[in-house]
C-alpha positions in Angstrom: -51.4 61.0 -120.5 -50.1 60.5 -124.0 -47.4 62.9 -125.0 -47.4 64.8 -128.3 -44.2 65.1 -130.2 -43.9 67.3 -133.2 -41.2 66.3 -135.7 -40.0 68.7 -138.4 -38.1 67.0 -141.3 -39.9 63.7 -140.7 -39.6 62.7 -144.4 -35.8 62.8 -144.4 -33.5 59.9 -143.8 -33.0 60.5 -140.1 -36.4 62.1 -139.5 -38.5 59.1 -140.6 -36.3 56.9 -138.4 -37.1 59.2 -135.4 -40.8 59.0 -136.1 -40.5 55.2 -136.2 -38.7 55.1 -132.9 -41.3 57.4 -131.3 -44.1 55.1 -132.4 -42.6 52.3 -130.3 -43.6 54.4 -127.3 -47.0 55.7 -126.1 -46.6 58.9 -128.1 -48.7 60.8 -130.5 -46.5 62.1 -133.3 -47.3 65.2 -135.3 -45.4 65.6 -138.5 -44.8 69.1 -139.8 -44.7 69.6 -143.6 -44.6 72.5 -145.9 -47.6 73.5 -148.1 -47.6 71.6 -151.3 -45.4 68.8 -150.1 -47.3 65.5 -150.2 -44.4 63.3 -149.1 -45.4 63.1 -145.5 -49.0 62.3 -146.2 -47.8 59.4 -148.4 -45.2 58.1 -146.1 -47.4 58.1 -142.9 -50.7 57.2 -144.6 -52.6 54.7 -142.5 -50.7 55.3 -139.3 -53.3 56.4 -136.8 -50.6 57.6 -134.3 -49.3 60.1 -136.8 -50.9 63.4 -137.8 -49.6 65.5 -140.7 -49.9 69.3 -140.2 -49.0 71.9 -142.8 -47.3 75.2 -142.3 -44.8 77.3 -144.1 -41.7 78.5 -142.3 -42.4 82.0 -143.5 -45.9 82.0 -141.9 -45.4 82.6 -138.1 -49.0 82.3 -137.2 -49.5 79.0 -139.1 -46.3 77.6 -137.7 -47.2 78.5 -134.1 -50.6 76.9 -134.7 -49.0 73.7 -136.0 -46.7 73.3 -132.9 -49.3 74.4 -130.4 -50.2 71.8 -127.8 -47.0 69.7 -128.4 -44.9 68.7 -125.4 -41.7 68.9 -127.4 -40.6 69.9 -130.9 -38.0 67.8 -132.5 -36.1 69.2 -135.5 -34.6 66.8 -138.0 -34.3 69.5 -140.7 -31.3 69.0 -143.0 -29.6 71.6 -145.2 -27.4 74.7 -145.0 -28.1 78.3 -144.0 -31.6 78.6 -145.4 -32.6 75.5 -143.4 -30.4 75.2 -140.3 -30.6 78.9 -139.5 -33.5 80.5 -141.3 -36.1 77.7 -141.1 -35.0 76.5 -137.7 -35.1 80.0 -136.3 -38.7 80.3 -137.5 -39.5 76.9 -135.9 -37.8 78.0 -132.6 -39.8 81.3 -132.5 -43.0 79.4 -133.1 -42.2 76.9 -130.4 -41.7 79.7 -127.9 -44.7 81.6 -129.1 -46.9 78.5 -128.7 -45.6 77.8 -125.2 -44.1 74.5 -126.1 -41.7 73.7 -123.2 -39.0 71.7 -125.0 -37.0 71.8 -128.2 -34.5 69.4 -129.8 -32.5 71.2 -132.5 -31.2 69.4 -135.6 -27.6 68.9 -134.5 -26.9 65.1 -134.7 -23.2 65.7 -135.4 -19.7 65.7 -133.8 -19.0 68.3 -131.2 -19.1 71.6 -133.1 -18.6 73.8 -130.0 -14.8 73.8 -130.0 -13.9 74.0 -133.7 -11.9 76.8 -135.2 -13.8 79.6 -137.0 -13.9 79.0 -140.7 -12.9 75.3 -140.4 -16.3 73.7 -140.9 -19.3 75.4 -142.5 -22.0 72.9 -141.3 -20.7 72.9 -137.8 -20.6 76.7 -137.6 -24.2 76.9 -138.7 -25.1 74.6 -135.8 -23.0 76.7 -133.4 -24.7 79.9 -134.6 -28.1 78.4 -134.1 -27.2 77.0 -130.7 -26.6 80.6 -129.5 -30.2 81.4 -130.6 -31.5 78.3 -128.7 -29.6 79.2 -125.6 -31.2 82.7 -125.6 -34.7 81.4 -126.2 -37.3 80.8 -123.4 -37.4 77.0 -123.9 -35.6 73.9 -122.5 -33.4 72.4 -125.2 -31.4 69.3 -125.7 -28.9 68.8 -128.5 -27.7 65.3 -129.4 -24.1 64.9 -130.4 -23.1 61.6 -131.9 -20.0 62.0 -134.0 -20.2 60.8 -137.6 -23.0 58.6 -138.8 -21.4 55.1 -139.0 -23.6 54.4 -142.1 -21.5 56.9 -144.1 -18.4 54.6 -143.8 -19.8 52.4 -146.5 -21.0 55.1 -148.8 -20.3 58.8 -148.7 -17.3 59.1 -146.4 -14.1 58.0 -148.3 -12.2 56.8 -145.2 -12.1 53.1 -146.4 -10.9 52.4 -149.9 -12.5 49.0 -150.2 -11.2 48.1 -153.6 -7.6 49.2 -152.8 -7.7 47.6 -149.3 -6.6 50.9 -147.7 -7.8 53.0 -144.8 -6.9 56.7 -145.0 -5.9 58.9 -142.2 -4.7 62.5 -141.7 -2.0 63.5 -139.2 -2.5 60.6 -136.8 -3.8 57.0 -137.4 -4.4 56.8 -133.6 -6.8 59.8 -133.3 -10.0 58.4 -131.8 -13.1 59.0 -134.0 -16.7 58.9 -132.8 -19.3 57.0 -134.8 -23.0 56.3 -134.2 -25.5 54.7 -136.7 -28.6 56.7 -137.8 -30.9 54.1 -136.2 -29.1 54.5 -132.8 -29.3 58.3 -133.1 -33.0 58.0 -133.8 -33.6 55.8 -130.8 -31.8 58.2 -128.5 -33.6 61.1 -130.0 -36.9 59.4 -129.2 -35.8 58.8 -125.6 -34.6 62.4 -125.2 -38.0 63.6 -126.5 -39.6 61.6 -123.6 -37.1 62.7 -121.0 -38.1 66.0 -119.3 -34.9 65.9 -117.3 -32.5 65.7 -120.3 -29.6 68.1 -120.1 -28.6 70.7 -122.6 -26.4 68.2 -124.5 -26.5 64.5 -124.7 -23.4 62.9 -126.1 -23.5 59.3 -127.5 -21.0 57.2 -129.5 -21.8 53.7 -130.8 -18.1 53.2 -131.4 -14.9 55.1 -130.6 -12.2 53.9 -132.9 -9.1 55.1 -134.7 -8.1 54.7 -138.4 -5.7 52.0 -137.2 -8.6 50.2 -135.5 -10.7 50.4 -138.7 -7.8 48.9 -140.7 -7.6 46.0 -138.2 -11.3 45.4 -138.3 -11.3 45.3 -142.1 -8.4 42.9 -142.0 -10.2 40.6 -139.6 -13.5 40.7 -141.5 -12.1 40.1 -145.0 -9.1 37.9 -144.2 -7.1 40.3 -146.4 -4.7 42.9 -145.0 -6.0 46.5 -145.1 -3.1 48.9 -144.8 -3.1 52.4 -143.4 -2.4 55.1 -145.9 -1.3 58.6 -144.8 -3.2 61.2 -146.8 -1.5 64.3 -145.4 -2.0 66.5 -142.4 -5.2 68.1 -141.3 -3.7 71.4 -142.2 -3.2 70.3 -145.8 -6.7 68.9 -146.0 -8.1 72.1 -144.6 -6.3 74.1 -147.3 -7.6 71.7 -150.0 -11.2 72.2 -148.7 -10.8 76.0 -148.8 -9.7 75.7 -152.5 -12.6 73.3 -153.2 -15.1 75.7 -151.6 -13.9 78.6 -153.7 -14.2 76.6 -156.9 -17.6 75.2 -156.0 -20.4 76.0 -158.3 -23.1 75.2 -155.7 -22.5 77.1 -152.5 -25.6 75.7 -150.9 -25.0 72.0 -151.4 -25.5 70.3 -148.1 -22.5 67.9 -148.3 -20.2 68.7 -151.2 -16.7 67.1 -151.3 -15.1 70.1 -149.7 -17.5 69.9 -146.7 -16.6 66.2 -146.3 -12.9 67.4 -146.1 -13.9 69.9 -143.4 -15.6 67.1 -141.5 -12.5 64.9 -141.5 -10.3 68.0 -140.5 -12.6 68.5 -137.5 -12.4 64.8 -136.6 -8.8 64.0 -137.2 -7.6 67.2 -135.5 -9.5 66.1 -132.4 -11.4 69.4 -132.2 -14.8 67.7 -132.7 -14.1 64.7 -130.4 -16.9 64.0 -127.9 -15.7 64.4 -124.4 -18.6 63.5 -122.2 -20.2 60.4 -123.8 -23.0 59.0 -121.7 -24.2 55.8 -123.5 -25.8 54.6 -120.2 -28.1 57.5 -119.6 -31.1 55.4 -120.7 -30.0 52.1 -119.4 -28.0 49.3 -120.9 -28.7 49.6 -124.6 -27.2 47.5 -127.5 -25.2 49.7 -129.8 -24.4 49.0 -133.5 -20.7 49.2 -133.8 -18.4 50.1 -136.7 -17.5 46.4 -136.9 -21.3 45.5 -137.2 -21.9 48.0 -140.0 -18.8 46.9 -142.0 -19.6 43.3 -141.5 -23.1 43.8 -142.8 -21.8 45.8 -145.7 -19.3 43.2 -146.7 -21.9 40.4 -146.4 -24.1 42.1 -149.0 -21.5 43.6 -151.4 -18.3 41.5 -151.6 -17.3 37.9 -150.8 -14.9 37.5 -147.8 -11.4 36.3 -148.3 -8.5 37.5 -150.5 -9.6 39.8 -153.4 -9.1 38.6 -156.9 -6.0 40.1 -158.6 -6.7 43.1 -160.8 -6.4 42.3 -164.6 -3.3 43.5 -166.2 -3.5 46.1 -168.9 -2.7 45.2 -172.4 -0.9 47.4 -174.8 
């Protein structure tokens, strides 16, 4: 019997990857979209294995009707309080009301369960929602994966490529957990098909320190990448607090100060994964930090020593 998996947030960066992975299995995918949003219809047009259903998160009856008959609801919603709490709470209530037996919340992060109150806004939103999930009449599985490895070449300023430096706070030997978005999507699809999945599944494509990252970059480029101490996690936490107070957009999903909070959680060790189970679904090939950095360098910069910076005149 073909399973039906409803995916909320399917047009997002991670959500469409989850749909793609689900379509590799004998699964019927139902994509939930808000009224007036044509992105899902455009993105999945022509895929006979994907149905697009429309319901507003403020319409309980329509939302329950949209999820009715699904075997599992997978949330890949992304945002701050209006999404992670308000919209997901509505989705969770609809899931329970429709009698859907399983629910996968939009966590996809490092371990938010042990962080200090006030230290990481996005993690605390997930922890607050987890309390709702635990109280609901549904079997849930959260997926914790550390940081998306993909961010190392873009949004996460850990590696200063032009300056040949790798930043660290407090300790260069603190282990950090990384998993690519594609690997997270693959595991999410497997979790959706696994009726025996536990409350939390922890995965990590790589577990490396800042010192390891510097060594990897040195080996890949043939140029020494040095470690650069950027302060303590306490100092970084204070900077993030100031940045948050001065922020003009309190509901931005990933402002600079939120990135600081993420590094505080990781370099302090509070958000470190403690029960990684990469073998739960057999021997899989994981994309490592080295793989991602090697691919990035191959498409962006030539290998070998960097050209000297031009001297200023004046």
